[in-house]
C-alpha positions as YAML, in Angstrom:
chain: A
units: angstrom
residues:
- id: 1
  name: MET
  ca: [-11.94, -22.63, -12.63]
- id: 2
  name: LEU
  ca: [-8.55, -24.33, -12.14]
- id: 3
  name: HIS
  ca: [-7.63, -23.48, -15.71]
- id: 4
  name: TYR
  ca: [-8.57, -19.84, -15.03]
- id: 5
  name: ILE
  ca: [-6.36, -19.79, -11.90]
- id: 6
  name: ARG
  ca: [-3.41, -21.28, -13.78]
- id: 7
  name: LYS
  ca: [-3.86, -18.72, -16.55]
- id: 8
  name: ARG
  ca: [-3.83, -15.85, -14.04]
- id: 9
  name: LEU
  ca: [-0.72, -17.25, -12.33]
- id: 10
  name: LEU
  ca: [1.08, -17.51, -15.65]
- id: 11
  name: THR
  ca: [0.31, -13.83, -16.14]
- id: 12
  name: VAL
  ca: [1.42, -12.74, -12.66]
- id: 13
  name: ILE
  ca: [4.80, -14.52, -12.70]
- id: 14
  name: PRO
  ca: [6.34, -12.68, -15.68]
- id: 15
  name: VAL
  ca: [4.96, -9.38, -14.37]
- id: 16
  name: PHE
  ca: [6.75, -9.97, -11.05]
- id: 17
  name: PHE
  ca: [10.07, -10.70, -12.72]
- id: 18
  name: GLY
  ca: [9.56, -7.73, -15.03]
- id: 19
  name: ILE
  ca: [9.13, -5.45, -12.00]
- id: 20
  name: THR
  ca: [12.32, -6.71, -10.39]
- id: 21
  name: LEU
  ca: [14.23, -6.34, -13.66]
- id: 22
  name: CYS
  ca: [13.07, -2.73, -14.13]
- id: 23
  name: VAL
  ca: [13.94, -1.73, -10.55]
- id: 24
  name: PHE
  ca: [17.33, -3.44, -10.81]
- id: 25
  name: LEU
  ca: [17.98, -1.59, -14.07]
- id: 26
  name: PHE
  ca: [17.04, 1.79, -12.54]
- id: 27
  name: LEU
  ca: [19.39, 1.15, -9.62]
- id: 28
  name: HIS
  ca: [22.16, 0.19, -12.05]
- id: 29
  name: LEU
  ca: [21.67, 3.37, -14.10]
- id: 30
  name: GLY
  ca: [21.49, 5.60, -11.04]
- id: 31
  name: PRO
  ca: [24.51, 7.69, -10.06]
- id: 32
  name: GLY
  ca: [26.88, 6.36, -7.41]
- id: 33
  name: THR
  ca: [27.12, 3.21, -5.32]
- id: 34
  name: ILE
  ca: [27.65, 2.56, -1.66]
- id: 35
  name: ALA
  ca: [31.41, 2.72, -2.35]
- id: 36
  name: ASP
  ca: [31.01, 6.44, -3.06]
- id: 37
  name: LEU
  ca: [29.66, 6.96, 0.45]
- id: 38
  name: MET
  ca: [32.48, 5.13, 2.21]
- id: 39
  name: GLY
  ca: [35.62, 6.63, 3.68]
- id: 40
  name: ASP
  ca: [36.57, 10.21, 4.40]
- id: 41
  name: GLY
  ca: [38.40, 11.28, 1.26]
- id: 42
  name: SER
  ca: [42.16, 10.71, 1.51]
- id: 43
  name: SER
  ca: [41.85, 7.50, 3.53]
- id: 44
  name: PHE
  ca: [39.59, 5.94, 0.92]
- id: 45
  name: ASN
  ca: [41.18, 6.22, -2.53]
- id: 46
  name: ASP
  ca: [40.20, 4.88, -5.93]
- id: 47
  name: THR
  ca: [41.95, 1.58, -5.27]
- id: 48
  name: ASP
  ca: [39.95, 1.03, -2.10]
- id: 49
  name: ARG
  ca: [36.75, 1.96, -3.91]
- id: 50
  name: ALA
  ca: [37.48, -0.50, -6.72]
- id: 51
  name: ALA
  ca: [38.28, -3.24, -4.21]
- id: 52
  name: LEU
  ca: [35.02, -2.66, -2.34]
- id: 53
  name: GLU
  ca: [32.99, -2.69, -5.55]
- id: 54
  name: ALA
  ca: [34.69, -5.93, -6.58]
- id: 55
  name: GLN
  ca: [33.96, -7.45, -3.16]
- id: 56
  name: LEU
  ca: [30.27, -6.54, -3.46]
- id: 57
  name: GLY
  ca: [30.07, -7.54, -7.13]
- id: 58
  name: LEU
  ca: [29.26, -4.01, -8.23]
- id: 59
  name: ASP
  ca: [31.94, -4.10, -10.94]
- id: 60
  name: GLN
  ca: [30.18, -6.88, -12.84]
- id: 61
  name: PRO
  ca: [27.94, -6.28, -15.90]
- id: 62
  name: PHE
  ca: [24.28, -5.54, -15.26]
- id: 63
  name: LEU
  ca: [22.88, -8.83, -16.54]
- id: 64
  name: VAL
  ca: [25.44, -10.85, -14.57]
- id: 65
  name: ARG
  ca: [24.56, -9.04, -11.34]
- id: 66
  name: TYR
  ca: [20.83, -9.45, -11.97]
- id: 67
  name: GLY
  ca: [21.30, -13.14, -12.79]
- id: 68
  name: HIS
  ca: [23.16, -13.73, -9.52]
- id: 69
  name: TRP
  ca: [20.52, -11.84, -7.54]
- id: 70
  name: LEU
  ca: [17.67, -13.68, -9.26]
- id: 71
  name: GLY
  ca: [19.33, -17.05, -8.66]
- id: 72
  name: ASP
  ca: [19.65, -16.30, -4.96]
- id: 73
  name: LEU
  ca: [16.03, -15.09, -4.86]
- id: 74
  name: LEU
  ca: [14.77, -18.34, -6.37]
- id: 75
  name: GLN
  ca: [16.58, -20.14, -3.54]
- id: 76
  name: GLY
  ca: [14.88, -17.93, -0.95]
- id: 77
  name: ASP
  ca: [17.92, -15.73, -0.30]
- id: 78
  name: LEU
  ca: [17.48, -11.95, -0.52]
- id: 79
  name: GLY
  ca: [21.15, -11.35, 0.19]
- id: 80
  name: SER
  ca: [22.79, -9.22, 2.86]
- id: 81
  name: SER
  ca: [22.74, -5.48, 3.43]
- id: 82
  name: TYR
  ca: [25.71, -3.63, 1.95]
- id: 83
  name: GLN
  ca: [25.76, -1.27, 4.90]
- id: 84
  name: THR
  ca: [25.14, -3.49, 7.94]
- id: 85
  name: GLY
  ca: [25.97, -6.96, 6.63]
- id: 86
  name: ARG
  ca: [22.74, -8.34, 8.13]
- id: 87
  name: PRO
  ca: [20.48, -10.60, 6.05]
- id: 88
  name: VAL
  ca: [17.94, -8.58, 4.09]
- id: 89
  name: ALA
  ca: [15.10, -10.93, 5.05]
- id: 90
  name: GLU
  ca: [15.83, -10.38, 8.74]
- id: 91
  name: THR
  ca: [15.99, -6.60, 8.30]
- id: 92
  name: ILE
  ca: [12.71, -6.49, 6.39]
- id: 93
  name: GLY
  ca: [11.08, -8.89, 8.85]
- id: 94
  name: GLN
  ca: [11.59, -6.36, 11.63]
- id: 95
  name: ARG
  ca: [9.81, -3.69, 9.57]
- id: 96
  name: VAL
  ca: [6.84, -5.73, 8.29]
- id: 97
  name: VAL
  ca: [4.83, -5.68, 11.53]
- id: 98
  name: PRO
  ca: [4.99, -1.87, 12.00]
- id: 99
  name: SER
  ca: [3.95, -1.39, 8.37]
- id: 100
  name: LEU
  ca: [1.08, -3.83, 8.76]
- id: 101
  name: ILE
  ca: [-0.07, -2.06, 11.94]
- id: 102
  name: LEU
  ca: [-0.07, 1.34, 10.25]
- id: 103
  name: THR
  ca: [-1.49, 0.29, 6.88]
- id: 104
  name: GLY
  ca: [-4.01, -2.10, 8.39]
- id: 105
  name: THR
  ca: [-5.33, 0.54, 10.78]
- id: 106
  name: GLY
  ca: [-5.61, 3.09, 7.98]
- id: 107
  name: VAL
  ca: [-7.44, 0.61, 5.72]
- id: 108
  name: VAL
  ca: [-9.89, -0.44, 8.45]
- id: 109
  name: LEU
  ca: [-10.64, 3.19, 9.35]
- id: 110
  name: ALA
  ca: [-11.12, 4.17, 5.70]
- id: 111
  name: VAL
  ca: [-13.49, 1.27, 5.04]
- id: 112
  name: ALA
  ca: [-15.39, 1.73, 8.31]
- id: 113
  name: LEU
  ca: [-16.01, 5.43, 7.59]
- id: 114
  name: ALA
  ca: [-16.27, 5.53, 3.79]
- id: 115
  name: ILE
  ca: [-18.81, 2.75, 3.24]
- id: 116
  name: PRO
  ca: [-21.48, 4.01, 5.69]
- id: 117
  name: LEU
  ca: [-20.94, 7.56, 4.43]
- id: 118
  name: GLY
  ca: [-21.29, 6.48, 0.81]
- id: 119
  name: VAL
  ca: [-24.44, 4.51, 1.60]
- id: 120
  name: ALA
  ca: [-25.99, 7.47, 3.45]
- id: 121
  name: ALA
  ca: [-25.05, 9.85, 0.62]
- id: 122
  name: ALA
  ca: [-26.73, 7.60, -1.96]
- id: 123
  name: TRP
  ca: [-29.79, 7.07, 0.22]
- id: 124
  name: LYS
  ca: [-30.43, 10.80, 0.61]
- id: 125
  name: PRO
  ca: [-28.91, 12.75, -2.31]
- id: 126
  name: GLY
  ca: [-28.40, 16.42, -1.54]
- id: 127
  name: SER
  ca: [-28.55, 15.86, 2.20]
- id: 128
  name: PHE
  ca: [-25.92, 16.73, 4.82]
- id: 129
  name: TRP
  ca: [-24.39, 13.27, 4.39]
- id: 130
  name: ASP
  ca: [-24.13, 13.72, 0.63]
- id: 131
  name: LYS
  ca: [-22.39, 17.08, 1.08]
- id: 132
  name: LEU
  ca: [-20.08, 15.58, 3.72]
- id: 133
  name: ALA
  ca: [-19.21, 12.74, 1.32]
- id: 134
  name: SER
  ca: [-18.42, 15.26, -1.42]
- id: 135
  name: GLY
  ca: [-16.23, 17.26, 0.97]
- id: 136
  name: CYS
  ca: [-14.31, 14.17, 2.08]
- id: 137
  name: ALA
  ca: [-13.77, 13.15, -1.53]
- id: 138
  name: MET
  ca: [-12.55, 16.64, -2.41]
- id: 139
  name: VAL
  ca: [-9.99, 16.63, 0.41]
- id: 140
  name: SER
  ca: [-8.90, 13.07, -0.36]
- id: 141
  name: PHE
  ca: [-8.41, 13.71, -4.07]
- id: 142
  name: GLY
  ca: [-7.11, 17.27, -3.81]
- id: 143
  name: VAL
  ca: [-4.58, 17.17, -0.95]
- id: 144
  name: PRO
  ca: [-1.44, 15.01, -1.41]
- id: 145
  name: GLY
  ca: [-0.59, 12.61, 1.39]
- id: 146
  name: PHE
  ca: [2.71, 14.29, 2.26]
- id: 147
  name: LEU
  ca: [1.02, 17.72, 2.54]
- id: 148
  name: LEU
  ca: [-1.76, 16.29, 4.66]
- id: 149
  name: SER
  ca: [0.87, 14.71, 6.91]
- id: 150
  name: LEU
  ca: [2.71, 18.00, 7.36]
- id: 151
  name: MET
  ca: [-0.56, 19.82, 8.10]
- id: 152
  name: ALA
  ca: [-1.52, 17.21, 10.70]
- id: 153
  name: VAL
  ca: [1.88, 17.50, 12.40]
- id: 154
  name: TYR
  ca: [1.69, 21.30, 12.45]
- id: 155
  name: VAL
  ca: [-1.83, 21.45, 13.87]
- id: 156
  name: PHE
  ca: [-2.00, 18.53, 16.29]
- id: 157
  name: SER
  ca: [1.66, 18.21, 17.33]
- id: 158
  name: ILE
  ca: [3.27, 21.65, 17.08]
- id: 159
  name: THR
  ca: [0.34, 24.03, 17.62]
- id: 160
  name: LEU
  ca: [-1.95, 22.06, 19.95]
- id: 161
  name: GLY
  ca: [0.60, 19.59, 21.33]
- id: 162
  name: TRP
  ca: [-1.98, 16.85, 21.60]
- id: 163
  name: LEU
  ca: [-0.21, 14.05, 19.75]
- id: 164
  name: PRO
  ca: [3.40, 13.00, 19.04]
- id: 165
  name: SER
  ca: [4.72, 13.77, 15.58]
- id: 166
  name: ALA
  ca: [7.19, 10.96, 14.97]
- id: 167
  name: ARG
  ca: [8.24, 7.39, 15.72]
- id: 168
  name: MET
  ca: [6.24, 4.40, 16.86]
- id: 169
  name: TYR
  ca: [7.00, 4.74, 20.58]
- id: 170
  name: THR
  ca: [8.30, 7.48, 22.82]
- id: 171
  name: THR
  ca: [12.10, 7.44, 22.97]
- id: 172
  name: GLY
  ca: [13.27, 5.58, 26.07]
- id: 173
  name: SER
  ca: [9.85, 4.12, 26.85]
- id: 174
  name: THR
  ca: [9.04, 0.45, 27.33]
- id: 175
  name: GLY
  ca: [6.75, 0.35, 24.29]
- id: 176
  name: THR
  ca: [3.32, 0.11, 25.88]
- id: 177
  name: LEU
  ca: [0.06, -0.23, 23.94]
- id: 178
  name: PRO
  ca: [-1.30, 3.22, 24.96]
- id: 179
  name: ASP
  ca: [1.96, 4.80, 23.80]
- id: 180
  name: LEU
  ca: [1.68, 2.95, 20.46]
- id: 181
  name: LEU
  ca: [-1.91, 4.12, 19.99]
- id: 182
  name: ARG
  ca: [-0.98, 7.76, 20.63]
- id: 183
  name: HIS
  ca: [1.76, 7.60, 17.99]
- id: 184
  name: LEU
  ca: [-0.53, 5.70, 15.59]
- id: 185
  name: ILE
  ca: [-3.41, 8.20, 15.53]
- id: 186
  name: LEU
  ca: [-1.91, 10.83, 13.20]
- id: 187
  name: PRO
  ca: [-0.32, 8.63, 10.50]
- id: 188
  name: ALA
  ca: [-3.28, 6.24, 10.44]
- id: 189
  name: ALA
  ca: [-5.69, 9.17, 10.16]
- id: 190
  name: VAL
  ca: [-3.70, 10.58, 7.23]
- id: 191
  name: ILE
  ca: [-3.83, 7.23, 5.40]
- id: 192
  name: CYS
  ca: [-7.55, 7.01, 6.15]
- id: 193
  name: VAL
  ca: [-8.38, 10.49, 4.86]
- id: 194
  name: SER
  ca: [-6.10, 10.15, 1.81]
- id: 195
  name: ASN
  ca: [-7.91, 7.02, 0.69]
- id: 196
  name: MET
  ca: [-11.51, 7.68, 1.74]
- id: 197
  name: GLY
  ca: [-12.37, 9.65, -1.41]
- id: 198
  name: GLU
  ca: [-12.30, 6.78, -3.88]
- id: 199
  name: LEU
  ca: [-14.13, 4.43, -1.49]
- id: 200
  name: VAL
  ca: [-16.88, 6.98, -0.76]
- id: 201
  name: LYS
  ca: [-17.29, 7.80, -4.44]
- id: 202
  name: GLN
  ca: [-17.53, 4.17, -5.58]
- id: 203
  name: THR
  ca: [-19.84, 3.18, -2.72]
- id: 204
  name: ARG
  ca: [-22.21, 6.05, -3.49]
- id: 205
  name: SER
  ca: [-22.20, 5.25, -7.22]
- id: 206
  name: ALA
  ca: [-22.82, 1.53, -6.63]
- id: 207
  name: CYS
  ca: [-25.70, 2.22, -4.24]
- id: 208
  name: LEU
  ca: [-27.30, 4.77, -6.59]
- id: 209
  name: GLU
  ca: [-27.15, 2.25, -9.40]
- id: 210
  name: THR
  ca: [-28.74, -0.40, -7.20]
- id: 211
  name: LEU
  ca: [-31.57, 1.95, -6.22]
- id: 212
  name: GLY
  ca: [-32.68, 1.97, -9.84]
- id: 213
  name: GLU
  ca: [-33.13, -1.81, -10.00]
- id: 214
  name: ASP
  ca: [-36.55, -3.40, -10.28]
- id: 215
  name: TYR
  ca: [-36.26, -5.38, -7.05]
- id: 216
  name: ILE
  ca: [-35.78, -2.16, -5.09]
- id: 217
  name: ARG
  ca: [-39.04, -0.80, -6.49]
- id: 218
  name: THR
  ca: [-40.67, -4.13, -5.65]
- id: 219
  name: ALA
  ca: [-39.43, -3.85, -2.07]
- id: 220
  name: TRP
  ca: [-40.94, -0.37, -1.78]
- id: 221
  name: ALA
  ca: [-44.20, -1.66, -3.29]
- id: 222
  name: LYS
  ca: [-44.39, -4.34, -0.63]
- id: 223
  name: GLY
  ca: [-44.38, -1.64, 2.02]
- id: 224
  name: LEU
  ca: [-41.01, -2.52, 3.56]
- id: 225
  name: ARG
  ca: [-39.48, -0.01, 5.94]
- id: 226
  name: GLY
  ca: [-36.80, 2.33, 4.62]
- id: 227
  name: ARG
  ca: [-34.07, 0.90, 6.83]
- id: 228
  name: VAL
  ca: [-34.85, -2.63, 5.63]
- id: 229
  name: VAL
  ca: [-34.71, -1.54, 2.00]
- id: 230
  name: MET
  ca: [-31.44, 0.32, 2.57]
- id: 231
  name: VAL
  ca: [-29.60, -2.46, 4.42]
- id: 232
  name: ARG
  ca: [-31.06, -5.71, 3.10]
- id: 233
  name: HIS
  ca: [-31.60, -4.69, -0.50]
- id: 234
  name: MET
  ca: [-29.66, -1.60, -1.56]
- id: 235
  name: PHE
  ca: [-26.48, -2.26, 0.42]
- id: 236
  name: ARG
  ca: [-26.42, -6.02, -0.15]
- id: 237
  name: GLY
  ca: [-27.02, -5.49, -3.85]
- id: 238
  name: SER
  ca: [-24.07, -3.09, -3.98]
- id: 239
  name: LEU
  ca: [-21.72, -5.24, -1.92]
- id: 240
  name: ILE
  ca: [-19.88, -6.85, -4.83]
- id: 241
  name: PRO
  ca: [-18.69, -3.60, -6.46]
- id: 242
  name: ILE
  ca: [-17.90, -2.19, -3.01]
- id: 243
  name: VAL
  ca: [-15.73, -5.19, -2.08]
- id: 244
  name: THR
  ca: [-14.10, -5.00, -5.50]
- id: 245
  name: THR
  ca: [-13.27, -1.32, -4.92]
- id: 246
  name: VAL
  ca: [-11.76, -2.05, -1.49]
- id: 247
  name: LEU
  ca: [-9.54, -4.85, -2.83]
- id: 248
  name: SER
  ca: [-8.43, -2.90, -5.89]
- id: 249
  name: HIS
  ca: [-7.58, 0.11, -3.72]
- id: 250
  name: ILE
  ca: [-5.24, -1.74, -1.35]
- id: 251
  name: PRO
  ca: [-2.15, -1.41, -3.63]
- id: 252
  name: HIS
  ca: [-2.66, 2.36, -3.75]
- id: 253
  name: ILE
  ca: [-2.92, 2.49, 0.04]
- id: 254
  name: ILE
  ca: [0.33, 0.52, 0.37]
- id: 255
  name: GLY
  ca: [2.09, 2.92, -1.99]
- id: 256
  name: GLY
  ca: [0.77, 5.97, -0.19]
- id: 257
  name: SER
  ca: [1.78, 4.67, 3.23]
- id: 258
  name: VAL
  ca: [5.44, 4.71, 2.15]
- id: 259
  name: VAL
  ca: [5.40, 8.52, 2.08]
- id: 260
  name: VAL
  ca: [3.45, 8.73, 5.35]
- id: 261
  name: GLU
  ca: [5.95, 6.46, 7.08]
- id: 262
  name: ARG
  ca: [8.79, 8.70, 5.99]
- id: 263
  name: VAL
  ca: [7.13, 11.91, 7.17]
- id: 264
  name: PHE
  ca: [6.19, 10.48, 10.56]
- id: 265
  name: GLY
  ca: [9.41, 8.52, 11.04]
- id: 266
  name: TRP
  ca: [7.41, 5.31, 11.35]
- id: 267
  name: PRO
  ca: [9.81, 2.33, 11.44]
- id: 268
  name: GLY
  ca: [8.18, 0.42, 8.61]
- id: 269
  name: MET
  ca: [9.23, -0.70, 5.15]
- id: 270
  name: GLY
  ca: [8.65, 2.77, 3.72]
- id: 271
  name: SER
  ca: [11.25, 4.34, 5.99]
- id: 272
  name: LEU
  ca: [13.56, 1.41, 5.29]
- id: 273
  name: MET
  ca: [13.20, 1.95, 1.56]
- id: 274
  name: PHE
  ca: [14.03, 5.66, 1.77]
- id: 275
  name: SER
  ca: [17.04, 4.99, 3.98]
- id: 276
  name: ALA
  ca: [18.30, 2.25, 1.67]
- id: 277
  name: ILE
  ca: [18.01, 4.48, -1.40]
- id: 278
  name: ASN
  ca: [19.92, 7.30, 0.30]
- id: 279
  name: ASN
  ca: [22.63, 4.87, 1.40]
- id: 280
  name: ARG
  ca: [22.82, 3.11, -2.00]
- id: 281
  name: ASP
  ca: [21.99, -0.15, -0.21]
- id: 282
  name: PHE
  ca: [20.64, -1.85, -3.30]
- id: 283
  name: THR
  ca: [20.03, -5.27, -1.75]
- id: 284
  name: ILE
  ca: [17.63, -3.70, 0.76]
- id: 285
  name: VAL
  ca: [15.88, -1.79, -2.02]
- id: 286
  name: MET
  ca: [15.41, -4.97, -4.03]
- id: 287
  name: GLY
  ca: [14.19, -6.87, -0.96]
- id: 288
  name: VAL
  ca: [11.52, -4.27, -0.20]
- id: 289
  name: THR
  ca: [10.60, -4.23, -3.90]
- id: 290
  name: VAL
  ca: [10.02, -7.98, -3.79]
- id: 291
  name: VAL
  ca: [7.74, -7.70, -0.75]
- id: 292
  name: ILE
  ca: [5.69, -4.80, -2.12]
- id: 293
  name: ALA
  ca: [5.44, -6.33, -5.61]
- id: 294
  name: LEU
  ca: [4.24, -9.66, -4.22]
- id: 295
  name: THR
  ca: [1.68, -7.90, -2.03]
- id: 296
  name: VAL
  ca: [0.28, -5.87, -4.91]
- id: 297
  name: LEU
  ca: [0.26, -8.78, -7.37]
- id: 298
  name: CYS
  ca: [-1.35, -11.15, -4.86]
- id: 299
  name: THR
  ca: [-4.04, -8.55, -4.15]
- id: 300
  name: ASN
  ca: [-4.73, -8.15, -7.86]
- id: 301
  name: LEU
  ca: [-4.78, -11.94, -8.28]
- id: 302
  name: LEU
  ca: [-7.28, -12.22, -5.42]
- id: 303
  name: LEU
  ca: [-9.40, -9.56, -7.09]
- id: 304
  name: ASP
  ca: [-9.37, -11.48, -10.37]
- id: 305
  name: LEU
  ca: [-10.39, -14.65, -8.55]
- id: 306
  name: VAL
  ca: [-13.26, -12.81, -6.87]
- id: 307
  name: TYR
  ca: [-14.40, -11.62, -10.29]
- id: 308
  name: GLY
  ca: [-14.18, -15.18, -11.60]
- id: 309
  name: LEU
  ca: [-16.21, -16.61, -8.72]
- id: 310
  name: VAL
  ca: [-18.88, -13.94, -8.83]
- id: 311
  name: ASP
  ca: [-19.27, -13.70, -12.60]
- id: 312
  name: PRO
  ca: [-18.52, -16.94, -14.53]
- id: 313
  name: ARG
  ca: [-18.51, -14.96, -17.78]
- id: 314
  name: VAL
  ca: [-15.21, -13.42, -16.70]
- id: 315
  name: ARG
  ca: [-13.28, -16.65, -16.31]
- id: 316
  name: TYR
  ca: [-14.84, -18.35, -19.33]
- id: 317
  name: GLY
  ca: [-14.40, -15.30, -21.51]
- id: 318
  name: ARG
  ca: [-10.74, -14.85, -20.57]
- id: 319
  name: CYS
  ca: [-9.97, -18.53, -20.89]
- id: 320
  name: GLY
  ca: [-11.51, -18.80, -24.34]
- id: 321
  name: GLY
  ca: [-14.44, -21.01, -23.27]
...
């Protein structure tokens, strides 16, 4: 098992550095730098622009700049923001908790609603629950997250006036928990609905497959009650693929929440990323890239480890015996 873990780590490490290299290259090839956004025309001439780029190291070749950034990263230094001068780690640290609150709430809601719905749909095919599961999957797959966000704002904020449409707290408030919950409802609901489809679909498929197993027929033959068969046999037998689906879906939820944060003005890493891109603040962009890449890769590594623990054929097969 230790050999399997080492092998997976040796795969994850080059992928991480490859991601950072690609993002750094795209930023290098993109038009303009933060120097192009400075000054007001006549007071900021070409000489000033060249001096600023030299001060920030933007005049150096691509590989030299990446090498300096990577060396600082390996020492635990993400650099400082071009725009504010504050350490990138400190800036991101202030945005991690809001992102975790939003993403975590959306994930919990999606799992709490999708799994029971998928189980009920598999237990009674063609029933109301099965049709509801199909409808939820259709909305989740068919409506983009940004469009769903705009629809939610229009209906519940503009038309009905029930819920706030932006920010994490009311402007000028003391930041109370009830105020946070009111602002959290819409963006968390959008993340939930946008990601329920895949979870419902996979849960239903896993449960239907389990219903065809011999031990399910044996349970029925023993005269066990339907609820006992559904919970203790069908659901428990489907738990491994369900958990696998939840873990493998987390990276997609993280990616989708970036757009939702922007639409709702949620002060998380998604909003920070958009702002940094618009302001050509490349150190912030790279810092957020590091955090998101590590989160996604660690989730995938955890998923591989779960596979290896559950099915020894996976780890022995991949390790060559």
